[in-house]
N, C-alpha and C positions, 0 to 999 in steps of 0.2 A: 533497463534501469539506467538512470542518468544521475549526474552529480548534483542536480538541483531541479527545481520546477521550471519546465520550459523546454521546447524543442531545440533551443540554442545551446543547451548545456551538453557537456561531453557524455557520450554513451559509455556506460561501464560494462554492460553485458546484457544478455537476453534472458528473459523469464518467459516460460511458455504456458499455454492454456492449462488450467487446472493446478498449477503449482501454488501452494499456499503461502500467503504473506500476512504479516501483521502490520496494520496501519499504525504508525507512530504519531503522525501529525499530518495536517493538510495545509496547502498554500495555493494561492492563485498565481498564475504567470501573468506576463504583460498583456496577454490577450483575453484574460478572464477565465481561462481553462483551469480546472481544479486538478492539482497534483497531490499525490500522497507520498510521504516519506514512509517507506515500507522496509520490513525486515523479512528476509526469506526464512521460512520455517523448515525447509528441507533444501538440500542441494538442488540447484537448477540444472536442467538438461543442457542449458547454455554454458555450463561450467562454473557458475558462481556457487560458493559454498553456503551451507546453512548458516544463518546468522548475519549474512551480508546485508548491508543497509544501503539503500539508494532511493531514487524517486521514480515514480511512474504515474502516468495520467490515470485519474480515477475513472475515466471513461471505460477503461478496460478491466476494472475490478468488479467483482460481484461477491455478495455476502453468502457464506455457507453456514454460519452459526450465529446465534443471537444471544450472547450472555445477558444477564440482567442489566438493564440500563441501555441496551441497544435494541433498536427496533428495525424491522424491515424497511421502514421509511425514514430512518434516521439520517439527518444531514451529516456531511463529513465531519463536522465538529463534534458530533455525538458518537461517531464510530471510531474515533482515535483513542489511543490508550490514555487513560486519565491517571493522575498521580495516586500513590498509595496502594499500588498493586492491583487495582481494579482490572479485570481481564478486558482485553480489547476485543472488538468484533473480528472474528477471523474472516478473511476474504481470500478469494482466489483470482488469479489473473484469467481473463477470458479473451 
């Protein structure tokens, strides 16, 4: 996880394959790569606590559930948490 979108941002810690995160929002870095601001749903084996928020490239995320309004083919803008308590699509780091 990083402090913001892009490989030039400070590394906060590691999240491993299969650890669930919630995508809060998405942004592009200077190279056009999509990054997700994510919140850890459980403590990371890398030492980050549950609820920790940071950024990770969406290249490494995959969807594991699809609540109403989210589809397997949803663009990042559709998979982020919307206002009003609508559930976000759960994803896992791969």
